[in-house]
N, C-alpha and C positions, 0 to 999 in steps of 0.2 A: 887542159880540157876544163871547161867551166862546169861547176856543179851547182844545180838548182836545189835550194833547200827543200823545195816540195817534193822533188823526185827522191831525194835521200830519205825523207820522212815516210813517203809511200813505200819505198823499198824496205826500210826497217820494219815497217808495220807488216808487210807481206811475209818477211822471214820470220817475225815473231808469231804470226798466225800459223805458219807451216810448223814451227817448233812445237807450238801448243797442240796442233792437231796430232802430230806424231806421238807427243807424250800421252795424249788421251786415248789414241789407238792402242798404244803399248799397254796402258792400264786395262782397257777393255778386253784385250786378248789375253792378258796375263803374262805378257813377255818379261815384265819387270818384277814379277814376284819370285820369292825364294823357293827353294826345293822343300823346305819344312812346312810350308803353307798347304801342301797338297799330298795326297798319296793315290797310288794306282791299284785297280783292280782289274782283272781279266774276265770278260764274259764271252762264252762260246755259243754262237747262234747257228740254228740250222739254216736260216735265211736272214741276212742283214740288209735286205732291200729297203731303200728309203733312207738309210743313215750313211753318214760319211764323216770324215774327220771334221771336227768342229761342231758336230751335232750336240745339242743340249742333252745333258743327263738331269732328270727331275726327280724330286721326291716330294710328294703331296702337291704337285704343281709348281714347285719352286726349284729354280735352277741350282744344282749344288755340284755341278762339274760339267766336263766335256768329254766327248770322244776324242782321244788323241792319236789312236792308231787303229787301223782296220786292215785285217790281213787274212788270207786263206791259209788254214791249217792243212797241209798237203797230205797228212796221215789220216786225219778224220774227215776231211773235206767239209769242215765247218768254218764259218767266218769268226775270227777271234777279234774282239774289240777290246782296246785298252781304255778303261774309264779313268779319268783323273778327277778325283773328287776333293772338295775342300776339306782340310784337316778337322775342322770343327764338326763334321758330320760323321758320327760314329754309328756304323751299322751292324746289326747282328749278323753272324755268319750263316744264317739261313735266309738272308734276303734274296728276293727274286729279282731278276732283270727281264723286262720285257720291252719290245718295240712297239710303241704306240703311236697313233696318228692324232693330230690336232683337229682333225675333220676331213671333209671331202676334199677340200681345196687346200688345206694346210699341210705343213710338213710333218715328219716323223721325228719322234725323240725317244731317248731310252728312259723308261720309267723304272724307278726302284720301289719295291714293295717290301718293306721290312717284315722280318719274322719275329719270332718270340724267343730266340735262342739266349742264353746267358752269356755266351762267348761273342766276341766282336771280330770283324775282319781286320787283318793286318795288311800293311803295304805289301803288294806283289800277290796277294791271294787270288783264287779263282771263284767266281760265283758259279755255283753248281746248277741252280735253278734258273733256267732262261726259256724265254718264249720268243721265237723269231717273228718276223713281220708277216702279216696276212695280206695277200695280194687282192686288192680291191677288184681288179679286173677279173681274176679267177672267180671270186664270189659272185660278181655280176653275171658272168658266163654260166655258172652253176644254177642261178636263179632263173635266167632266161631260157636255158635249154632244159631245165627241170631234171638235172642230172644229179640230185641230191643222193645220199646214201640210202635213204628210206623210200626213194621213188619207186623202185621195183617191189618193195614189200607192200605198198599200199594198194596195189593192183590185184 
């Protein structure tokens, strides 16, 4: 079988590009990072609508982690999200976690609002103060139908 040097060079270039892409994707998703660079916290939400595994966790608008697991607690009927955070982000143990939206057409993310406690979270602890997602459709329905909490009191 005759080998054309141009075909060999193009093939080698394609393989090098594929390996480079895989390495870049691995770094982007955190597959190659060690366990000591991250720690996990658990947040229990009444409604986790709009978030899924891979959703950003942000502090002051900056990504500091991701949602790595999302499951239903069958005893409390709440959504439990495991948040994996960068180890250099040290949070007070009264930090709140809430599900926020990027806008009308944007996606949701988990926002961390630090408190003022002198003590910090350690790996595996639970965030006690959480606020679930707000359904935009339910808000619009309340506005359109006028079925607010104080609608009957105003008449």
